[in-house]
N, C-alpha and C positions, 0 to 999 in steps of 0.2 A: 479350637480345642476346648474352650471353656463355655462357648455359647453356640449350641447346635443350630439355633435359628438363622445364623449367618450363612449356613450352607445353602439356603434357598432365598434369603432376604438380606441384603446388605444394609438396608435402611439409609442408602445414599440416593439422593434425588436424581443424580445423573445416571447411575446404573439402572434405577427404576425406569427412567425415561427410555434408555436403550432397550430394556426388556419389553417395554410397551410397544415401541416402534417395530421391533423385529418379531414380536409375539413369541418370544423365547424366554424360558426361565433364566434368572440371573446367573444360575450355575453354568449356563452355556457361554457366558462372557469370560474370555480367558486372555492371557498375555497382555495385561494392562501395563502400559509403559508411558511415562511422561515424555512429551516431545519438547523441542526447543521453545522456550518461553516467548510467545509472541508479544508485540508491543501493543496491539489492540485486543487480542484474544489470548486465551490459554488453551492448550490442546493436549490430548493424550490419544494413544492408539490402543486398539483392542482387536480381538478376533472373535468371530462367531462361526462355528463349523469350519474352522481353519481358513476363513476368509478375513483379510485384514481391513479395518476401517479406521478413520480418524474422527474423533469427537472434538468439536470446537466449542469452547465455553467463552461467551462474551466477557471481556475484561471490565474492570471497574470504570464507571463513567461512560461505557460504550454506548449506552442507550441515548446519550446526549450527542454523540459524535456520528453515529451511523444510522442511515435510513434503511431498515431491513426490507421494506417493501420495494424500494428502488433496487437494492441488491438482488432481490428475487427476480425482478423484471429483466435485469441484465443476464442472469443465469438462463432464463428462458430463451432470450433472443440469440445468445451465442451458442446454444446447444449444437446447431449444425456445423459449426466450425471445428468441433472436437479439440478445443484448446483446453479448456477450463483448467558452480564456483565462478563468480563474476570475473575472475582473472584467467579463466580457461578459454582460449580463443575458439575452440571447437564448440564449447557450450554457448559462447557469446553469439556465434553465427546462428545457432538454433534459436536462441532467445530473440534476436533481432528479426529472424524470419517469422517467429510467432507474433511479434509486434506488428510487422508489416501485414501479416494475414488479418489481424484484427482491424488495423486501421484502413485496409483496402476492402474490407468486407461489404461496405455499403449499409451495414446494419445500423439502425437508429433506435434510440430509446427516447421517451418523452421528457427526460430530465437532463440538465446540464451540470457539469462541475465547473463552478465559477470561482476563480481564485480570489477575486475581490470580496465576494460574499462569504466564502469559507474563512478567509483571514479575519474578517469582521466578526463572524460568528464565534470562532475559536477564541478570539480576543475577548469577547463578551463573557464567555465561559470562564476564562482564566481570571478576568478582572473580578468576577464575583467571589473568587477564592483568594484574591490578593496574590495571584500566582506569577505575575510578570515582574521579574526582578532585574532585568538587564539595565544597566545604568544609562546606556545611550539609546534606549528603545525608541523614544520619540523621534530622534534623528533618523534612525534606521527605518522607522515606520514611514516617514516622509519619502525616503528613497524608494521604498517599495511602491508607494503611490505613483511615483514617477514611472516605474517600470510597468505598472498596470495601465497607466495612461498610454505609454508607448505601445504596448501590445494591443490596446483598443484601437490604435490608429492604423494597425497593420491588417490588411485583408487576408483572411485565412478561412479554410473550411473546417467546420466542427465535425469531428468523427467520434465514433465510440472509442473511448480512451479508458484504459484500465486505472490510471492514476497511481495505484500502488504497485507499479511494475518493478518489483525488486527480486533479487535472486531467490529469496525465501519463498516467493509465491510462484516460482517456476519449477515444475517437477519434470525431470528428464528420465525417460524410460527407454533405453536404447536410442533410437532416432526419433522417438515420439516425445513431444513436449506438451505438458498440461499446465495451463495458466489457471491459478486458483485465487480465491479471496477477492471477489468482485465488489466488495462492500462500498468502495469509494467511486466506482466506475460511473461514467456519464458522458454526455457529449462535450467535447473539449478540443482544443488544439492538440493533435496527436503528438506534437513535438514535446509536450509536457511529459509524456511517458519516458522519453529518452533522458530528460533531465532528472526525473525521479529515480530512474535506474542508476544514474551516475552519482547522484547525491547519496543515496542509501549505501552504495558500494564504496563511498569515500574516495571516488576517483580524483586524481589530479588532472590538470588540464590536458596533458598528453594522452592520458587514458580516455578522457572524454572525446578528444579529437579522433582517436581510433574507433571509439564506439559509434560516433556519428558516421564515419566512413563505412562501417559495417551495415548500419541501418539504411543509409541512402544508396549504398553500393557505388559510391562516388564521393568526391570531396564535397563538403557542405558549402552551399552558397552563403554569401555574407549575411543576407537577410535571415536565412535559416539559423545560422550560427548566433546571431543576435537574439533571435527568439528563444533558442535553447539556453543561452546564457541568462536571459531574463527569467526563464522558468527555473533554472538552477538556483538563482537568488530567491525567487518567490517560494519555491519548494522548501528550501532550507528555512526560510522565515516561517512558513506555515507549520512545519513540523517542530520548529523551536517553540512556537506558541502552544501547539498540541502537547508538547512535553511539559511545558509550564503547568497546564491544566491537569494533566495526569499526575504529576508530582505533587500538586496541591491536594490531590486525593489520597496521597500516601504512597504512591509507587515511586520507584527509583530507577532511573535510566542512565545513571553515571554521567559520562561526558557527552552523551548523545545530543542533548539539547544545545550545548555550547558548540559542538561541531556543526550542527545544522545552522545555528546563528552565524557562524563563521562563513559558511557557504553564502548566506544572504549578503554579507558585507563584501566578501571577495568578488562575487560575480556581479554585484552592482557596479563595482569599480571596473570590471572587465567590460561591461556594457558601455560605461562612460568612455 
């Protein structure tokens, strides 16, 4: 009302970028709405010519955590798969079907997701910011090394694994399901995806057992259960350190980090 220049130019770098990509005036960008605040990124939705899109903005410190070249490589190789509420059993069946589709696809990428390397890397980032404040961290860190050594001793096939397989990254449209946000994806033990899903959903052990049965379409074998329990602990530990680093940058995730740390300790004991 008071500055007519905003009718055609918002002076906002994100809207200018959208305008440049679509080769449309900024006035064509409508229905701007904030979406759920992501833990790695922030997002909003918008429409151009009545078609809806989502714009993802990398969060603070993301450039240190994510390899965008690797993420792009994953998007390219999964294109033929057409994938791209955790307590709803029908939804869970669809999500576990999507996980099996990915894991059984035979698709490979040149990079791996290595828990030992990622834990050490996130730890170095958090240390630089004096961000690790857990009083028993050294003790728990030793326990995580035990689990890493245990997993190294187990024979397993590395497959393309999403790593961030969480309900927020699975979009259901009727009976179609789309798996998005491949920024952590790489070659890994696919059972890590099952653990990640359960940890993020704050599953108790009975819910985890039901999830494993849906994924395997049978009861989990003892060796499979031990691997998943180990990844439950390591995933919780990894995201607890991740949270330490992000919070040292000024972001606040409430009790999330403590809950992740609790998974690390609880599932280490279960493995024992």
